[in-house]
C-alpha positions in Angstrom: 106.7 33.0 70.1 103.5 32.2 72.5 99.6 32.0 71.4 98.1 33.8 72.9 96.2 31.2 75.1 99.2 29.9 76.1 100.1 33.6 77.1 96.7 33.6 79.2 97.5 30.1 81.4 101.4 32.1 81.7 99.4 35.3 83.6 97.2 32.9 85.3 100.5 30.9 86.2 101.9 34.4 87.3 99.3 35.0 89.2 99.4 32.5 91.5 101.7 29.9 90.7 100.2 27.0 93.1 96.9 27.2 91.2 95.6 23.6 89.9 95.1 23.1 86.4 91.3 22.8 86.7 91.1 25.8 88.8 93.0 27.6 85.7 90.7 26.2 83.4 87.7 27.6 85.1 89.1 30.6 85.0 90.1 30.4 81.6 86.7 28.7 80.1 89.0 26.0 78.8 89.3 22.1 79.5 91.3 20.5 81.5 92.8 18.6 79.0 94.0 21.5 76.6 95.1 23.8 80.0 97.9 20.7 80.8 99.0 20.4 76.3 99.6 24.9 77.6 101.5 24.5 80.3 103.4 21.2 79.0 104.3 23.6 76.5 105.0 26.4 78.7 107.5 24.1 79.6 108.9 23.1 77.0 109.3 26.8 75.7 111.3 27.7 79.2 108.6 29.5 80.5 108.2 27.4 83.7 109.6 24.6 85.4 108.3 22.5 88.0 105.6 20.5 89.3 104.4 24.0 91.3 105.1 25.9 87.7 107.8 27.8 89.5 108.4 30.7 86.7 111.7 30.6 85.6 112.2 35.0 85.9 116.2 35.8 85.6 116.8 39.2 85.6 116.2 40.9 81.9 115.2 43.9 80.7 112.4 44.6 77.7 112.9 46.5 74.5 110.1 48.5 73.3 109.9 50.0 70.0 111.3 49.4 66.2 111.9 47.0 64.2 113.1 47.4 60.4 114.9 46.1 58.2 117.4 48.6 56.8 118.4 48.8 53.1 121.6 50.6 53.0 124.0 52.0 50.5 127.6 52.4 49.8 129.3 54.1 47.0 132.2 52.8 45.8 134.5 56.1 45.1 132.8 59.4 46.5 129.0 60.1 46.4 127.7 62.0 43.6 124.3 63.1 44.5 121.4 63.3 41.5 123.2 60.6 40.0 123.6 56.9 40.0 126.5 55.0 42.3 128.2 52.2 41.3 128.7 50.4 45.1 126.8 47.7 47.6 123.7 47.2 48.7 123.1 45.4 51.8 119.9 44.2 53.5 119.7 43.6 57.5 117.8 43.9 60.4 117.4 46.9 62.2 115.2 49.0 63.9 116.2 51.0 67.0 114.9 48.8 70.2 115.9 45.7 67.9 119.5 47.2 67.5 119.6 47.6 71.5 118.1 44.2 71.9 120.6 42.5 69.8 123.6 44.9 71.7 122.2 44.4 74.8 122.3 40.4 73.7 126.1 40.8 72.3 127.0 42.2 76.4 125.1 39.1 78.2 121.9 40.5 78.8 118.9 38.9 78.9 116.7 40.8 76.7 113.0 40.5 75.4 111.6 42.7 72.4 108.2 44.1 71.7 107.5 45.3 68.8 105.5 44.4 65.5 105.9 43.8 62.4 104.0 42.5 59.0 103.5 38.7 58.0 105.6 39.5 54.6 109.5 38.5 54.1 110.9 41.1 56.1 108.6 40.0 58.7 110.5 36.7 58.4 113.6 38.0 58.2 113.5 40.0 61.5 111.4 37.4 63.4 114.6 35.2 62.5 117.9 36.6 62.6 116.0 37.6 66.6 115.9 34.0 67.3 119.0 33.2 66.2 120.6 35.9 67.9 119.2 34.7 70.9 116.7 38.0 71.4 113.2 36.5 73.6 110.6 37.0 71.1 107.8 36.5 72.9 106.5 40.0 72.6 106.9 40.2 68.6 103.5 40.7 67.1 102.9 39.8 63.6 100.0 41.6 62.0 98.4 40.0 59.2 97.9 42.3 56.0 101.0 45.1 56.9 104.1 45.3 55.7 106.8 45.7 58.2 108.7 48.1 59.2 112.1 49.3 56.6 114.5 51.6 56.0 116.3 52.6 53.1 119.8 54.6 54.1 122.5 56.0 51.7 125.7 56.6 53.0 129.1 58.6 51.2 132.7 56.6 50.6 133.6 57.8 54.1 130.3 56.2 55.9 128.5 58.8 56.9 124.8 58.8 56.7 123.9 60.9 53.1 120.1 60.7 53.5 117.7 57.6 54.8 113.7 57.2 54.1 112.1 55.4 56.5 108.4 53.7 56.2 107.2 52.7 59.9 103.1 53.4 59.8 103.1 49.6 61.0 104.2 51.6 64.6 100.9 53.0 64.7 99.7 49.5 65.6 101.9 49.2 68.3 99.1 51.0 70.8 98.8 51.2 74.6 95.9 48.0 74.0 98.6 46.0 72.8 101.1 46.9 74.9 98.6 46.0 77.5 98.6 42.2 76.9 102.3 42.4 77.4 101.8 43.5 80.6 103.2 40.6 82.8 106.3 40.4 80.4 107.2 44.3 81.0 105.6 44.5 85.0 108.2 41.6 86.0 111.6 43.2 83.8 114.4 45.1 85.8 114.2 47.7 83.7 113.0 49.2 80.1 114.0 50.3 77.4 111.5 52.8 75.0 112.1 54.2 71.6 109.9 57.5 70.3 109.2 55.5 67.6 105.9 54.4 70.0 103.5 57.0 69.6 101.9 59.0 72.1 99.4 57.1 73.6 101.8 54.3 73.8 104.3 56.0 75.6 101.8 57.2 78.0 100.6 53.8 79.0 104.5 52.6 79.6 105.2 55.7 81.6 102.0 55.6 83.4 101.7 52.2 84.1 105.6 51.1 85.0 106.2 54.1 86.6 108.8 51.8 89.4 110.6 50.6 86.6 113.9 52.1 85.4 113.5 52.9 82.4 116.0 54.1 79.0 114.8 56.2 76.8 115.8 57.0 73.3 114.6 59.7 71.2 115.7 58.1 67.6 115.1 61.5 65.7 114.9 65.2 65.7 111.1 65.0 64.3 110.3 62.0 66.8 112.1 63.4 70.1 109.2 65.8 71.3 107.2 62.5 71.8 109.0 62.4 74.7 109.0 66.2 75.8 106.0 65.1 78.2 107.5 62.4 79.8 110.9 63.5 80.7 110.1 64.0 84.8 109.9 59.7 84.4 112.7 59.0 82.5 115.7 57.4 84.4 118.7 57.4 82.1 118.4 59.0 78.3 120.5 58.8 75.1 120.3 61.9 73.2 122.1 63.2 69.8 122.5 67.0 70.4 120.4 67.8 67.8 117.9 66.0 69.4 118.4 66.9 72.6 117.4 70.6 71.2 114.2 69.1 69.9 114.0 68.4 73.4 114.3 71.9 74.7 112.6 73.6 71.6 116.1 74.6 70.9 118.6 74.9 68.0 121.7 73.7 69.5 125.0 75.2 67.4 127.7 73.0 68.8 129.1 70.5 71.3 130.5 73.2 73.1 126.1 73.9 74.5 126.2 69.9 75.0 127.0 71.4 78.7 124.5 73.9 79.1 121.6 71.2 77.1 122.3 68.4 79.4 121.9 70.7 82.6 118.1 72.0 81.1 117.3 67.9 80.6 118.1 67.2 84.0 116.4 70.3 85.3 113.3 68.7 83.5 113.4 66.0 85.7 115.9 63.4 84.0 117.4 61.4 86.1 120.6 61.1 84.0 121.5 62.6 80.4 123.8 60.8 78.0 123.7 63.2 74.5 126.2 61.6 71.9 128.5 63.9 70.3 129.8 60.7 67.8 133.6 61.1 67.4 134.0 63.1 70.1 132.3 60.8 72.6 130.0 61.6 75.0 128.6 64.1 77.4 127.3 63.0 80.6 125.6 63.9 83.3 123.4 63.6 86.3 123.3 66.0 89.5 126.8 65.7 90.5 128.2 65.0 87.6 128.9 66.7 83.8 131.7 65.7 82.1 132.2 64.5 78.7 134.0 61.6 77.9 135.9 61.3 75.2 136.8 58.0 73.2 139.2 56.5 71.9 139.5 56.5 67.4 137.8 54.3 66.0 139.8 52.0 63.3 137.8 50.9 60.5 135.2 52.2 59.8 132.7 49.5 59.1 129.6 51.8 59.2 128.1 54.1 61.5 124.9 52.3 61.2 123.8 50.5 65.4 126.6 52.4 67.2 123.9 54.8 68.7 121.8 51.6 69.6 125.0 49.9 70.9 126.0 53.1 72.9 122.4 53.1 74.4 123.0 49.2 75.5 126.7 50.1 77.1 124.2 52.4 79.3 121.9 49.8 79.9 124.7 47.4 81.2 126.1 49.6 83.4 123.3 50.8 84.7 122.8 47.1 85.6 125.9 46.9 87.5 125.3 49.7 89.3 128.5 51.9 88.0 129.0 55.9 88.3 127.5 57.7 85.2 131.0 58.7 84.0 131.6 54.9 84.4 128.6 54.5 82.5 129.8 57.0 79.6 132.8 55.1 79.4 131.9 51.5 78.6 129.3 52.8 75.8 132.0 54.6 74.0 134.0 51.6 73.9 130.5 49.2 72.9 129.5 51.9 70.6 133.3 51.5 69.0 133.8 48.3 68.6 130.3 47.8 66.7 131.8 50.8 64.2 134.7 48.3 63.9 132.8 45.5 63.4 132.0 43.6 60.1 129.7 40.8 61.3 128.2 39.6 65.4 130.9 37.1 65.4 133.4 39.5 65.1 132.6 41.9 67.9 131.7 39.1 70.2 135.4 38.3 71.8 136.2 41.9 72.4 132.5 42.8 74.3 133.3 39.7 75.9 136.8 41.0 77.4 135.3 44.7 78.1 132.4 43.4 79.9 134.5 40.9 82.3 136.6 44.2 82.7 133.9 46.1 83.1 133.1 44.0 85.9 135.9 43.8 87.7 137.3 46.3 90.7 140.1 47.7 88.6 138.3 49.3 86.2 137.7 53.1 86.8 136.8 56.3 85.1 140.5 57.8 84.9 
């Protein structure tokens, strides 16, 4: 991660790559020696290169939102509510934005994560695994005395979510002021992903300040979906579940047969492209000229449904960056989600995802 002073120096370099170290020192009130040290560190960390401080800015995506530690339990046999169930308990990094960043990175996308974590062991887990997975964690902000977001889930014997409890109070600390400190990274991104774990103030800053960017959004849950309602006209790609789509529209949707009408209603409110996740039934994909359910090949040996929706989003981002049609984006996203469902480890899915994206980039890949 960058230190506060390194971030200040990098911002100066972004504004004027030809600025001398003396000039940067005067602007920041630092000694020339201190600036030289920061420049050296920025070079070592890969942010600048060359004598003219050429910025190392290949295309990248920024994911802004939640990062949690997921604690999940699954029974050995049928889940008995109100009783202790023998089974397995796992602890892993999660959170919508973090999961999207991880899945996007596995697809070969340079992805940067902006989130907040506490100075606790759970924060260590999130930061450490993100770096290991190749996610740029420059924008991961550690807050002293705060506890990292935690999500506790209980699955049934089929791997379906039975209940979950989310402790994400720390996300209120990711406000517009802290996001403003990350403005250089946000400004130079090819696209932004945002989730509704962000509060309205943070969302307003992102949608107002970066309206020229491609913005992909996930409502996260029925409870948090309404936070996006005021910004629908500024969302380029929206991925809700059917229930979340209903929450955005202020009405209950009673079955997947209503996905088409819900998608049309969201388009009428200004969304660019809508992808309503229908679980095992695939995705209903729609834009101004397309409206179709794109089925998915059934997954075998499902490890867990956790993270599949976030992998779906990563597939949509990949398709968008490669300028593919709405239906092609949906088909790819379905397959990314299916591979994630079937995978118990990151390494297990890497080869399958590489083959998938290589095929997707080829001219032969077309929605049938």
